[in-house]
N, C-alpha and C positions, 0 to 999 in steps of 0.2 A: 232292581236292572235285569234286564232281557238280556238274549242271546247276542245283540250288538256289541253292546258295552262289556259282556265278558269276552266275544271274540276281539275287541281293540285290545281290550288285558292281555290277549295270550301273542300279541304280536309282538316280534323281537324289538329291541327297542334300537334299532336303528332301521327299522322298516320304513319304506318311502310310502306308506300308505296312511290314510286314517276311513276310519269306519263311522259313517253317518246315520244316524237314525232317525227316517223320516216317515216310520210307523204312528197310527192312532188305533188308540183301542176301539174296537166295534167296527172300526174300517171293511168298507166293500171296494171290492173292483168297480163294480159298475155302476152302483147307486150311490147316492147322496144320503147323508143322515137322516133319517126322520124327523119331523119337527120335534116328536117326544124325545129324541136324544141329539141335542144338535153340535155335542162335543164331538161326535163319531166323523165328523166332517164332510168333506166334499172328496168323492169318490176316486178311488186312484185313478182312474184314468181321467178324470178334471182338474188332477190337482197334478199330475203327472210334469207339466211346463213348469212350474212355479217351485215343486218340492225336489223335482232331479234335475232336470235339466236349469233350473236355477242356481243352482249348486257351483260354486265356483272349483272347477279342478276335477268334477267329476270323468271316472272312466269307465266303472263298471257299476249296474245296477243289480242287484238281489231283490228278486220278485219273491217275497215269502208273504203271501195272503194265507190265512187259515179260513174258518169257515163261515165266518160272519154272512156272506153271501147266499148260504142255503142251510144254515143252522137258523136263524132269525126269523125271515118269514113264517108268520104262523104263530108264532111264541112272543116276539117282539116287536115284528114290523108287518103289516097285510101278508097273506098268504100268497094274494098274487104277485108279491115278490119275486117267489121264488123261480129262481133261473133254471134254464135247462143244461146239460152239459155243452151243447153246441154254444151256447152263449156265454157260457162260462170261460172255454177255449178261445171262443173269439175276444174276450177280455185280454186274456193273456198274448194272444196273438198281437193284438193294437199296442199293448204295452212292449211288447220285444220287438215289432216294428219301428215304434218311433224312438226305441233307444238306438238302435242299430242304425237308424236314419242319423242319429246324433251322434255315432262312432263311437256308442258304449257296447263293452262287452258285457253278458247276460247271463248272470245265474239263476235258476227257479230253484224253488226248496218246495219238496214235498208237502202236503197236509198230515200233521199229525191228528192222533186218536181223538175221537170227539164223544165217545161214550163216557160215562150214562148220558151225556147231553141228549145224545139222539138216539137211544135205548129205544124209545115208542115210536119210531118211525125208520126201517130198515132201507127205507128207499133214499135217506140223506147218507148213511154208510154208504151204500152202494153209489151214491154221487161222489164221496170222497174218495172210494179206490179208483172211479174211473177218473177222475181228474188226477191221482197221484198215475194212476197207468196212463196217460197222458203223457206226464212229464218226466215220466221214465223213459217215454219209447218217441219223444217229438224230436229226440235230435238234438236238443238244446242240451248245455250245460248243465248240470242240477246236482243239488245237495241232498241227501236222503233225508231230511229231517224225521221223516215218519218210521222209516228203519230204525234210527241212530235211538227212540225212546219209547217204541210200543213194546207192548208185553209180546212175551213169546209164546205163552199160553192161549192168549186171546189177543189178536193184532186189531182189534176194535178198539183196544183198554190202553192207556200211558202204564209201561212200568209202575210198578207202586214207587220203584224209588225215584222216578221221575216225576211223578205227578203231586199236584198241588192238591189241597182237600177237595174240588170241586172235580178232580178229576180229568177236567176239561183243558185244563190249560199245565204247563209245566212249571213244577218248584224250580228252585233254586239250584238243584242238581241238574234238571232236567235243560234247566237255561245253560248251563256249564257246559252239559254234555252235545249241548246243539251248538254252542261257540267250538268247542273241540272240534267237532265234524266240519264245520265252518272255515275254521283255522286249518285244519288240515287242504279242504277244498282250495284254499287261498295259496297255499305253498304249490299243490301242484301245478296251479296257473303261474306259479312265481310271480307273483305281485311281491 
């Protein structure tokens, strides 16, 4: 289970909302899955209408992309698929605009640490930090997943208690911590 399922479990019994997870492993905002890994599916931008707007009764959207857009190029996909910061922000903005046009409230989440996955390329960590800075200062509602589970000693790493063995993904404790901060945000929004 990931943070969406744990968030749903934290909601009060009389909550008038449900949490629907449309996340796909390996998914990216801008680009569809490479032919070698078709299970990653269509990009967030291309599946938005079907997956988000096609969900009956949807009122809010949490945009919680992690690092696949910039951690996979050159390792799993072609290096020329590496996005610029401007392209990533444009992708977020398009999702936000499309959601708001449909009358949805949008929450963004910051991107959690990825080292040691990105240890050999500090430019990718710089991109993560820049995306997070944009999320935090863009004026949009956001939930700070990064601050919730990063290491205080080294912010490019997950805190050990929250890290899966690969130190790139959260473990059960990390997913529960993300759920906790998401549930707190939902309570602030009075959902």
